[in-house]
C-alpha positions as CSV (number, residue, x, y, z in Angstrom):
1,M,-8.5,-67.5,26.5
2,S,-8.2,-66.0,30.2
3,T,-5.7,-63.2,30.9
4,R,-3.6,-65.6,33.0
5,D,-3.7,-68.1,30.2
6,A,-2.9,-65.4,27.3
7,A,0.3,-64.3,29.9
8,E,1.7,-67.6,30.9
9,L,1.6,-68.3,26.8
10,R,3.3,-65.5,26.1
11,R,6.0,-65.9,28.7
12,A,6.8,-69.0,27.3
13,V,6.7,-68.0,23.3
14,V,9.7,-65.5,24.9
15,R,11.5,-68.0,26.5
16,L,11.6,-70.3,23.9
17,S,12.4,-67.8,21.4
18,L,15.1,-66.7,23.3
19,Q,16.6,-70.1,23.6
20,F,16.1,-70.4,19.9
21,T,17.9,-66.7,19.7
22,I,20.9,-67.8,21.5
23,L,21.4,-71.2,20.1
24,I,21.3,-69.5,16.4
25,V,23.8,-66.7,17.6
26,V,26.5,-69.2,19.1
27,L,26.1,-71.2,15.8
28,L,26.8,-68.8,13.5
29,A,29.3,-67.0,15.9
30,L,31.4,-70.6,15.7
31,M,30.8,-70.9,11.8
32,G,32.0,-67.3,12.0
33,A,35.0,-68.0,14.3
34,L,36.1,-71.3,12.3
35,L,36.0,-69.6,8.7
36,Y,38.0,-66.7,10.0
37,A,40.3,-68.9,11.3
38,I,41.0,-71.2,7.6
39,V,41.1,-67.4,6.1
40,A,43.7,-65.8,8.2
41,A,46.0,-69.2,8.0
42,S,45.1,-69.3,4.1
43,T,46.5,-65.3,4.2
44,T,49.5,-65.9,6.4
45,E,50.0,-69.5,4.2
46,S,50.4,-66.9,1.3
47,T,52.4,-64.5,2.8
48,N,55.1,-67.5,3.8
49,K,54.8,-68.5,0.3
50,N,55.6,-65.3,-1.3
51,L,58.2,-64.8,1.1
52,M,59.7,-68.0,0.1
53,N,59.5,-67.3,-3.2
54,A,61.4,-64.0,-3.5
55,T,64.0,-64.9,-1.6
56,Q,64.9,-67.4,-4.8
57,V,65.1,-65.1,-6.7
58,D,67.7,-64.1,-9.1
59,S,67.8,-60.3,-9.0
60,P,65.8,-57.9,-6.4
61,H,64.4,-56.9,-10.3
62,D,62.9,-59.8,-10.6
63,A,60.3,-59.4,-7.0
64,P,56.5,-59.8,-7.9
65,L,54.9,-57.1,-7.3
66,G,53.9,-55.8,-3.8
67,V,57.5,-58.0,-2.7
68,F,60.5,-55.9,-1.6
69,V,63.9,-57.9,-2.0
70,A,67.5,-56.7,-0.8
71,M,70.5,-59.2,-1.2
72,F,73.9,-58.6,0.7
73,S,77.1,-60.2,-1.1
74,D,80.6,-59.4,-0.6
75,G,79.4,-56.2,0.8
76,Q,77.6,-55.1,-2.1
77,V,73.9,-54.5,-1.4
78,M,71.1,-55.0,-4.3
79,T,67.6,-54.0,-3.5
80,S,64.3,-53.5,-5.4
81,P,63.7,-50.0,-7.2
82,V,60.9,-49.0,-4.8
83,I,61.5,-50.1,-1.1
84,P,59.4,-48.8,2.1
85,P,61.5,-46.9,4.4
86,G,63.0,-49.1,7.3
87,L,64.0,-51.6,5.3
88,P,66.5,-53.0,4.6
89,D,66.6,-54.4,7.8
90,T,70.8,-54.6,8.7
91,A,70.1,-55.5,11.8
92,A,68.7,-58.7,11.0
93,I,71.1,-59.1,8.2
94,K,74.2,-59.4,10.3
95,R,72.4,-61.6,12.8
96,V,71.8,-63.9,9.6
97,A,74.9,-63.4,8.3
98,T,76.8,-64.6,11.8
99,T,74.2,-67.2,12.5
100,Q,73.2,-68.5,8.9
101,A,69.6,-69.3,10.6
102,D,66.7,-68.0,9.1
103,E,64.8,-65.1,10.8
104,Q,61.5,-63.7,10.2
105,G,59.5,-60.5,11.5
106,S,57.5,-57.9,10.9
107,F,57.5,-54.1,11.1
108,S,54.9,-51.1,10.4
109,A,56.5,-47.9,8.6
110,G,54.1,-44.9,7.1
111,G,51.4,-46.8,8.2
112,R,51.4,-50.0,6.5
113,S,52.5,-53.5,8.0
114,Y,55.0,-55.6,6.3
115,Q,56.1,-59.2,7.1
116,V,60.0,-59.7,6.7
117,L,62.0,-62.9,6.2
118,T,65.8,-62.8,6.4
119,T,67.5,-65.9,5.1
120,F,71.1,-67.6,4.4
121,H,71.0,-68.7,0.6
122,G,73.6,-69.4,-1.7
123,G,76.7,-67.4,0.3
124,E,74.9,-64.3,0.5
125,V,72.0,-62.5,3.1
126,V,68.4,-62.7,1.4
127,Q,66.0,-60.5,2.9
128,A,62.0,-59.7,1.4
129,A,59.1,-57.8,2.6
130,V,55.5,-58.4,1.7
131,D,53.1,-55.7,2.8
132,T,50.1,-57.0,4.6
133,H,48.2,-53.8,5.0
134,E,45.6,-55.0,2.5
135,G,45.1,-58.9,3.8
136,R,44.5,-57.1,7.6
137,E,41.9,-55.0,5.9
138,S,40.2,-57.9,4.2
139,L,40.4,-59.9,7.3
140,G,38.4,-56.6,9.3
141,R,36.4,-56.4,6.3
142,L,35.4,-60.4,6.9
143,L,35.1,-60.0,10.2
144,W,32.5,-57.1,10.7
145,A,30.5,-59.4,7.5
146,M,30.6,-62.1,10.1
147,V,29.3,-59.6,13.0
148,V,26.8,-58.0,11.0
149,S,25.2,-61.1,9.8
150,I,25.2,-62.4,13.0
151,A,23.3,-59.5,14.3
152,T,21.2,-59.7,11.1
153,A,20.8,-63.4,11.8
154,A,19.8,-63.0,15.2
155,L,17.0,-60.6,14.9
156,L,15.1,-63.0,12.1
157,A,16.0,-65.6,14.0
158,A,14.0,-63.9,16.9
159,A,10.7,-63.0,14.5
160,L,10.7,-66.1,13.0
161,S,11.1,-67.6,16.8
162,V,8.2,-65.6,18.2
163,W,5.9,-66.8,15.5
164,M,6.8,-71.0,15.2
165,A,7.1,-70.9,19.4
166,G,3.4,-68.9,18.9
167,R,2.2,-71.4,16.3
168,A,3.7,-74.5,18.3
169,M,2.8,-73.3,22.1
170,R,-1.2,-72.8,21.0
171,P,-2.5,-76.1,20.8
172,L,-0.7,-76.7,24.4
173,S,-1.9,-73.6,25.7
174,D,-5.2,-74.2,24.8
175,S,-4.9,-77.7,26.4
176,L,-3.6,-76.6,29.7
177,A,-6.6,-73.7,29.4
178,L,-9.4,-76.2,28.5
179,Q,-8.2,-78.4,31.5
180,R,-8.4,-75.4,33.8
181,R,-11.5,-74.4,32.9
182,F,-13.1,-77.8,32.7
183,V,-11.9,-77.9,36.6
184,A,-12.6,-74.7,37.8
185,D,-16.8,-75.4,36.4
186,A,-16.8,-78.7,37.8
187,S,-15.4,-77.1,41.4
188,H,-18.0,-74.4,41.0
189,E,-21.2,-76.2,39.6
190,L,-21.1,-79.8,41.3
191,R,-20.5,-78.3,44.9
192,T,-24.5,-77.6,45.4
193,P,-25.7,-80.6,43.8
194,L,-23.0,-82.9,45.6
195,T,-24.1,-80.9,48.9
196,L,-27.9,-81.6,48.6
197,L,-27.3,-85.0,47.4
198,S,-24.9,-85.8,50.7
199,T,-27.1,-83.8,52.9
200,R,-30.3,-85.9,51.8
201,S,-28.2,-89.0,51.9
202,Q,-27.5,-88.5,55.5
203,L,-30.6,-87.1,56.6
204,L,-32.9,-90.7,55.2
205,R,-29.6,-92.7,57.0
206,R,-30.5,-90.8,60.2
207,R,-34.3,-91.2,60.0
208,L,-33.6,-95.1,59.5
209,E,-31.4,-95.6,62.1
210,A,-33.6,-93.9,64.7
211,P,-35.8,-95.9,66.8
212,G,-39.1,-95.7,66.7
213,T,-39.1,-94.3,63.5
214,G,-41.4,-96.5,61.3
215,L,-41.1,-95.2,57.5
216,S,-43.0,-96.4,55.4
217,K,-42.2,-98.1,52.2
218,E,-43.5,-95.1,50.0
219,T,-41.6,-92.5,52.1
220,V,-38.6,-94.1,51.6
221,S,-39.1,-95.0,48.1
222,A,-39.7,-91.4,48.0
223,E,-36.6,-90.3,49.1
224,V,-34.8,-92.4,47.4
225,G,-36.2,-91.3,44.4
226,R,-34.7,-87.4,45.0
227,I,-31.5,-89.0,45.7
228,V,-31.7,-90.8,42.3
229,E,-32.7,-87.5,40.7
230,D,-30.0,-85.4,42.3
231,S,-27.6,-88.4,41.1
232,R,-29.2,-87.8,38.0
233,L,-28.9,-83.8,38.0
234,L,-25.1,-84.3,38.9
235,T,-24.6,-86.6,35.4
236,G,-26.1,-84.5,33.2
237,I,-24.3,-81.6,34.9
238,L,-20.9,-83.6,34.5
239,D,-22.1,-83.8,30.4
240,D,-22.8,-79.8,29.9
241,L,-19.2,-79.5,31.3
242,L,-17.8,-81.6,29.5
243,I,-19.5,-80.1,26.4
244,S,-18.6,-76.7,27.8
245,A,-14.7,-77.6,28.3
246,D,-14.0,-79.4,24.6
247,P,-15.6,-76.4,22.1
248,R,-15.0,-79.3,19.6
249,A,-18.3,-81.5,20.8
250,S,-21.4,-81.2,19.5
251,V,-24.6,-81.1,21.5
252,D,-27.9,-82.8,21.6
253,H,-30.8,-80.5,21.7
254,T,-34.2,-81.8,22.0
255,M,-37.7,-80.0,22.8
256,V,-37.8,-78.0,25.9
257,D,-40.5,-76.2,27.8
258,L,-38.9,-73.1,29.3
259,A,-41.3,-72.2,31.8
260,G,-41.5,-75.7,33.1
261,V,-38.0,-75.0,33.9
262,A,-38.2,-72.0,35.5
263,R,-41.0,-73.7,37.6
264,H,-38.6,-76.0,38.4
265,A,-35.6,-73.5,39.2
266,V,-37.5,-71.8,41.2
267,A,-39.1,-74.8,43.2
268,L,-35.5,-75.9,43.8
269,A,-34.3,-71.8,45.1
270,A,-37.3,-71.6,47.5
271,P,-35.9,-72.9,50.9
272,Q,-32.7,-70.5,50.0
273,A,-35.3,-67.9,49.5
274,A,-37.1,-68.7,52.5
275,E,-34.0,-68.9,55.0
276,Q,-33.2,-65.4,53.5
277,S,-36.6,-64.4,54.2
278,L,-37.0,-63.3,50.3
279,R,-39.7,-63.7,47.7
280,I,-39.5,-65.1,44.6
281,Q,-42.2,-64.5,42.2
282,Q,-42.6,-66.2,38.5
283,S,-44.2,-64.0,35.9
284,G,-44.8,-64.7,32.0
285,Q,-46.4,-67.2,29.7
286,P,-48.7,-69.7,31.6
287,G,-48.3,-72.3,29.0
288,P,-45.5,-74.0,27.4
289,V,-42.6,-72.5,26.2
290,M,-40.8,-74.4,23.4
291,V,-37.2,-74.2,22.6
292,Q,-34.5,-76.4,21.2
293,G,-32.4,-77.3,24.0
294,S,-30.2,-78.7,27.4
295,P,-32.6,-78.8,29.8
296,V,-30.1,-79.3,32.3
297,A,-27.9,-76.7,30.5
298,L,-31.0,-74.4,30.4
299,L,-32.0,-75.3,34.1
300,R,-28.4,-74.7,35.1
301,V,-29.0,-70.9,33.4
302,F,-31.9,-69.9,35.8
303,T,-30.0,-71.7,38.8
304,A,-27.2,-69.8,38.2
305,L,-29.6,-66.5,37.9
306,I,-31.7,-67.1,40.5
307,S,-28.7,-67.8,43.0
308,N,-27.2,-64.4,41.8
309,A,-30.2,-62.4,42.4
310,L,-30.8,-64.0,45.8
311,D,-27.3,-62.5,47.0
312,H,-28.1,-59.5,46.0
313,A,-32.0,-58.9,46.4
314,R,-33.4,-56.7,49.0
315,N,-36.8,-58.3,49.4
316,Q,-37.8,-60.3,45.8
317,V,-36.8,-61.8,43.4
318,G,-38.3,-61.9,39.9
319,V,-38.2,-64.6,37.4
320,A,-40.4,-64.3,33.7
321,V,-40.3,-66.2,30.3
322,S,-42.3,-64.6,27.8
323,V,-42.4,-64.5,24.0
324,R,-41.2,-61.7,21.7
325,G,-41.4,-62.2,18.3
326,G,-39.5,-65.2,17.4
327,D,-37.5,-65.5,20.6
328,V,-38.5,-66.9,24.0
329,C,-36.8,-64.3,26.5
330,I,-35.8,-65.0,29.9
331,E,-35.7,-62.3,32.4
332,V,-34.4,-62.3,36.3
333,S,-34.4,-59.7,38.0
334,D,-34.1,-57.9,41.6
335,D,-34.4,-55.3,44.1
336,G,-30.9,-54.9,44.7
337,P,-28.5,-52.0,44.7
338,G,-28.0,-53.3,41.0
339,F,-24.4,-53.9,39.2
340,A,-21.7,-51.2,39.9
341,P,-20.7,-48.9,37.6
342,G,-17.5,-50.1,34.8
343,T,-18.7,-53.8,36.0
344,Q,-21.0,-54.8,32.8
345,A,-18.1,-55.4,30.7
346,G,-16.5,-57.8,32.4
347,L,-19.6,-59.1,34.1
348,F,-19.8,-62.6,32.2
349,E,-15.7,-63.2,31.9
350,R,-14.1,-65.7,34.3
351,F,-13.0,-65.6,37.7
352,S,-14.8,-61.7,37.1
353,S,-17.0,-61.2,40.8
354,S,-18.2,-57.8,42.0
355,R,-18.4,-59.8,45.4
356,P,-15.6,-60.4,47.7
357,A,-12.9,-63.4,46.8
358,T,-13.6,-65.0,50.4
359,G,-17.1,-64.7,52.1
360,S,-17.5,-63.8,55.7
361,S,-18.5,-66.7,58.4
362,G,-21.5,-69.0,56.7
363,T,-21.4,-67.6,53.4
364,P,-19.9,-69.3,50.2
365,R,-17.1,-67.9,48.4
366,H,-17.5,-66.5,45.2
367,Y,-15.2,-67.5,42.0
368,G,-17.2,-65.3,39.3
369,L,-17.9,-68.6,37.4
370,G,-21.6,-68.8,37.4
371,L,-22.6,-66.0,34.7
372,A,-19.5,-67.0,32.5
373,L,-21.1,-70.2,32.5
374,V,-24.2,-68.8,31.7
375,A,-23.3,-66.5,28.8
376,E,-21.4,-69.8,27.6
377,I,-24.8,-71.7,28.1
378,V,-26.4,-69.0,25.8
379,A,-23.9,-69.0,23.4
380,L,-24.6,-72.6,22.7
381,H,-28.4,-71.9,21.9
382,D,-27.5,-69.8,20.1
383,G,-29.1,-66.8,21.9
384,K,-28.2,-63.4,23.3
385,I,-27.4,-61.7,27.1
386,M,-28.0,-58.2,28.2
387,V,-27.6,-56.5,31.4
388,E,-30.2,-54.0,32.2
389,T,-31.4,-51.9,35.1
390,A,-34.6,-53.7,36.5
391,S,-37.9,-51.1,36.5
392,G,-38.1,-51.0,40.1
393,G,-34.1,-50.3,40.8
394,G,-32.0,-53.4,41.0
395,A,-30.1,-55.7,38.3
396,A,-32.5,-57.7,35.4
397,I,-30.6,-59.6,33.0
398,K,-32.4,-60.7,30.0
399,I,-31.6,-63.9,27.6
400,L,-33.0,-64.3,24.2
401,I,-33.4,-67.8,22.9
402,P,-34.8,-68.7,19.0
403,L,-38.0,-70.4,19.8
404,A,-38.7,-73.9,18.5
405,K,-39.7,-74.0,14.8
406,P,-42.8,-75.9,14.3
């Protein structure tokens, strides 16, 4: 996965995790608010019930624990043995005695909170008070417990959602990465063969349409044969691109003569070398050097390395195929300035190029895919790739591929 794909995956995971965490927090907050409302309503109902029951007692001494009662009858006052300061509320008693309507209120004294009910009952005024301080403290503890629980749940949900989102988004991210990779590879690899095929087709048409050309059947057949060969090359490249884009696909390897593939690649690159006034020298094993692999893919290795060397060479490019122990060594070198220090580590990464992204007039644009594709093809052939300095200066890329077993 490229750095860009990894960054997009992280952003998607963060967004999904944030949305999931917010949803969990909102749901827990709604449930907590509902629970708090139920508990608060139950506490209020219990307090009111205690007040009503307290006003029905025959004597203030019969009041339950935590409830204070005062009775006023015929100018006499009877109160509970222990009554908080500020009680009884004589002003409320006078109003109820006059209106005979119940009056409920609250007051605080000595750091405690009380709910007070004053009622007219049986020809006398009864005032009852209930300490609500403990109930309020219980509600406060419940509120803090819910806040801590929601915060803890939010942290756990965030961690869990990051893990789950990462697992869920990984297949989609890999699919998108494969799609981008195939498009980039196709645009890079098919440009040159398509240009060559188009050029040959146009030249053949012009020669056929030109008056007095008199092309023989053999000449036309040879030109059409080259076009057919180019079409087959395009088909092979497309098959290899599909295999390279999907790592789950299998590769059918056949016996391939690397020395012959090298000669073919050198022949294909000869016109470009001549145009740039460069020489291509091939050396190494004179006879066949057989490996198990894909002919089209291995040809792409040579053409990509030779093309890269031609872009940097001053006078010549060397192509060598030799046997080293149980491996075949492919070496493509040039006498250019060599690779800049610090670029070797990312040389075979996609979209990594030491050349400008946009070439000058007449110079093709470089996307940094050629060497990355070479590394992938070498890996598919169980090979190794190395970057070295050429004997006479410049850069040298060496590839080791296992020899075919007899």
